[in-house]
N, C-alpha and C positions, 0 to 999 in steps of 0.2 A: 330515462338513462342517457348520461351526456356522450356523446362522441368521443370513444376513448383514443385517436388517432386526434383529434384534435387538443387534448389532454395531453398529450404526450410529445407534443411539438414545441422544442427549444425554444428559446431567445433565439432571434437573431442574429445577436449579436454570438450566441454558441455555436451556428452550425457549422463555423470554419474551426479545425482539429489548432493547436498553436502552431504559430509559422515558424520559430525555433526551438530546439529542444530544451526540453522541462526536463529537470532532472529534483527528485526525493531522495531522501534517506530512511530506511526502515527503521524503525524505534522499537526494540526488543521488550516483551512486556513477560518475559520467562527468563529472566537471569541474562548478565550480559559480561560473566568473568571472563576476564583473561585467559583463564583456564578452561576449558570446555566441560569438564568434568566436574564442575563445581560450580560456577554461574550463581555467585553469591555476591554480584554487586546489585545495588538497590535494596539489600535486603532481601533479595528471594528465595534463599536456602538458611532460615537463620541459625540451622545446628553446624552450619558448614562457615559462620561467620568467621573472618579471620581475627584473631584478639589485638587490642591496642597494644601498642608498645607499652611497657610498665612507665615510661616518662610523662605518658598520657594521663592528667586528674581528672579530666572533665570526663565523667562517664555513665552522665543522663542520657537516658536512653531517647532514642528517637530525635534526638541531634541532627542525625542526617538520616532520611529513609529513602525510601522507594521514589517518592515524586520528588524529592532533590536530585535524584540522579537522573531520571526523564527527562527533569525540567534543562540539565544541564546537557542533552544529547540535542534538545532543542536550540537551546541558545548556540551551542557550536555551530547546526544548521544556519540558524539566522545571521551567528557572525560571519561565517565563511560563506555566505551569502549563496547557500545550495538553493535555499526557494521554498522547498517542502517537506511533509515529514509525513510516512504513510504510519498509521496504528494498526497492525493486522489483527485482524479477527482470531483469536486464541482462545477457546473453551478453560482453556488450563491456565492459561495466562491473567495478567492483569486485564479489567474490563478496559476496551480501546475506546469507547465511548467518555469516559471517563478520564482517562489517559489524555484524549485530544482534548479535551475542553479547559484539564489543566495547561496542554502544551499553547492553544490559544490563547490563554490569560496569561501567559508568563511571556508571552513575545509584540512583536508591534506590525510582523511583517509575514508572519512564517506560515504557508498556507497548511492545513493539516487536513488529512483522510482519514478518518475514521472507520473501521472494518466490523460490520456488524450483520448478523442472521437477521431476515425477516420478521422470523419468531420472537424478536426482543421486545416488540412492540405494535401496536396496530398501525399501520400507516398515517392516520392525523396525529398521532402522539409522537412518533419519529419525527414527521415535519414539524410539529409543534415546537420541541425542545430545540430543533434544529433552526427554524426560524428567530429565536430566543441565541442562539449564539452566533449566527450572521451578524445579527443586529450589535450585537455586544462587541464583536469582531472585526467588523470591518468585511463580511462577505468571505471569508476564509475558510469557510469549511467545505469540505468534501465528503460523500459517502462512497465507499467500497462496499457492496453487497455481495455477502456469500449466498448463495445459492445452493449448489451440491453437496453437502459434508457428506463424509463417509456414513452409512446407513447406522452402523452402531454409535459412533459420534451425536448423529443426527438424533438420534432415537435417545440418548444420554441428555439432549438440552431438551426433553419432551415434544419431537418433531416427530411424527411416522409417516408423514409424506413421503412418496417414492417417488421417481421416475419424473417422467414429465410436468407431471403435475406440481412439482415443485418451482418449473418456471412460468407455470400459468399462474402458481400464485403470486412470484417475485414482478410478474407484467402486472397483475391486480394492485400491486403494495405501492409499485412507483407509479402507476396509474393514478391511483387515490393520491397519495403523496403530493403528486405535483397539481393534482385537482383541486385540493382543500388547499392548496398554496397561492392559485394564482385566480379559482375564480368565488367570490362570496356568492351563499347559496347554491353548493357545490351538491348535485347526488349523482350516486353511484349504485349500481344493483350489478354484482359479481358473483361467482360463485364461492370466492373467500373472505372478500369486505361488502360490505353495505354501508353507505352514506345517505344521510337525508337531510337536505339543506345545511349542507356545512360550509366549511371557507371560513378560511382568517379576516380580521379587521385588523384598524391601527391597534398598535404599532406594527402588527406582525404582517404588512403587507406590501409590496411594491419592492422586496426583496431577491435577490436571485437565488434561484433554486440551489443546493449545494452542488457540484462537477460531481458527477456520477461514474464510479469505476466498475467494470464487472470483467467476469474471466470468463475462459471456460471455450473447450474447441468441440462441443456436441452442437449437433443441428439447434436444438432449443437453445443451447449458449450464446449461438452467432445470432442469433433472429430475436433475443430478449435486447442485447449489444445494440443492433442494427436501430430499434425503436425509443432505446431508453440513456445507453451508454453516452458520456461524454469520451470518454479513454477506455479501450477494450485492453486488458494486460495479458500478454504471453508470458511463458517461461522459455528461458532456453531450450527444452527437451520438446518444444511444440514445433509444426511444421510452420513456420513464422512466414515464408513466404505464400502459401497458398490460402494461410487466415486471413492477412493481409487482403491479399486480392477479393477473395469470398465473402469476407466482412466488408469490403467496400462497396461491393456491387449490392449486397444485402442494404446498406443504410443509404443507398443513392436510391431504391426502390421504397424507401420510406420520406425521399425529398431531405434526407440528411446526410452528413458527415460526422467519423469518429476518428478520434485519433487513436495510434497505436500506439500500446504501450509495452513494455517489459520488465520484469523482476528480473532483478539480475545480481548475483552473489559476487564480490570484487574482492581480491587483494592486492593492491598497487605500491611498491616502491621504490627508492630512486634508481636502481635499476633490475635487471630479473634476476641475477644469482640473489640478493638479499631478497626479493618478492618469494622465489622457490625455497629458502632456507627458513623462512616463517612461516612458508605454505606446512615445510615439514617440520617443523617445531610442533605448529597446533595439531598435526595427523598424529604424533607421537602421543603428546598429550591425552587426544581422545581417544588412543590405545588401540591403532596403528602401528603395523610394521615400516619402521625408517625405510628399511628394504626394499619393501611393497608400497611405495608411494607410489600411486597410477599416472602417466603421463597424458598430458593434454594430447584430446581428440588431433590428428596432423591435418586435418580437414577445417577445421572450426575454429581450433585454437583453445575450446572449451575444456576447463578440467572438472573432471568428476568428482571430484573430493571435499566438496562441501557441504553436501548431505553427511559426510561423519564430523568436520571439525564446528558445525552448527547444529548438530544434533538434528537435523532436518527436522526444525520444527515449523510449525504455520509461519511462524513471523521470517522465516529466511525465502530466497529467490527460489529455491528448486537445489537440485544436486549439481548444476551445472555452471560452473561460474567462471570468471577472468582471473588470471595469477601473470604478473610480469609488472614491468617497469610499468611508469604513466602512460610514458609513450605508448607501452604498447598495449596498456589495456584502453588509451585513447584510440588507440587505430580500431580495437575489438569493436567499439562503441560506433565510430564513423562507419563499418561495415554494417552496423544494424540500422544507423541511421538511412543508409542507402538502399535498404531494404521498406524504408516506408516508416519505421520508428520513428517515435518524436518525443516519447514521455519515457525516463528511465527511471525506475525506484530500483537503486541503488542500496545494496545489503553489504555492510564492512562490520566486522566485532574484533575488539571491544567498539560500540559505539560513540563514545564522543572523541577517543582519539582518530578514529578512522575518517569519522566526520569532517573533522580540521582537514585532515589529509587530502580529502576530497576534495574538499572545497576553494584548496591551500596549491593541491598541487596537479588534480586531475583536469577538473573544470575550466581553467583556464586555457587547456590544450584544444579544447574544443570550442571553446569562445567562437572562432574563425566559423566555425559550423555554423553559425546564424546565416551568413551568407549562402553557406551552401543550402540549407532548407529553404531559405526565401526562393 
């Protein structure tokens, strides 16, 4: 059996995390309506589709469908120079790998991270289709590997493995995927996967392995990221300071460095009052009492209402996020930069309009942080 440490070593150029802030947007795969209760943009809920106005005479079905809507999000990110997009793993939503392939095909520069569970395929097959996507798209594919699902959700996907064994399997999955990617005649014998004399040949050789995004705060999750992740994603609910310090130490023990990222819901407008008016509107549409709109945490500035207005779907960054003017939200992002976070996966709905806002209004305020992070 080949030495697993050797096989999990990243390319030298990938040892160092990004030296400047990296921003991605979240691509919703379970509806993106302005009304959080309907979510019928992209034909997600066909029965709730808004009727066409009477003057529209072209009633051909499928003239504008889910792929067209998702492609517009990708185009918005590319035009607004956001740089990247995360298509999260969501068993109840569209298949992230299919959506990611479409976004890569419809763009020239956008980096796309596809979320998936290790049970989606063997690691050899996952590496094979990813090699094709890398070759076809100029090395713009990333992986977000979802390891620890809720037990009921995991069993619904046919996965009955529980506890730390999930991380053992994920470690083997990534080890084998990297092994066949980088070595011809690769052999591996593990608990969950075996390969005999595998490995890729031309033209699927010499390509950079997809950038790996992982998450979780358990000891097993941090250990997996120390060995395999290019970026470890936190949420605002996590103890980020402790996590950054712990993961940095673990990664150093593996001879690696891992970039620290944050999944962050945001709602930004020209001034704070306008942003809070929009938050109140969305809160009310989602069934909340306008008089009971929760206040942001006075210590962190994070607002706990995103769980309601985004329905806390797997595609969202969580329940805590930033609300305010572009300057206010930029200040919140700077605070995380000072804590060692350099990758931000922003979640804002509806995605097309908000992606333009973020790219054109928020990110220019953070451009000067390039020198801060260097």
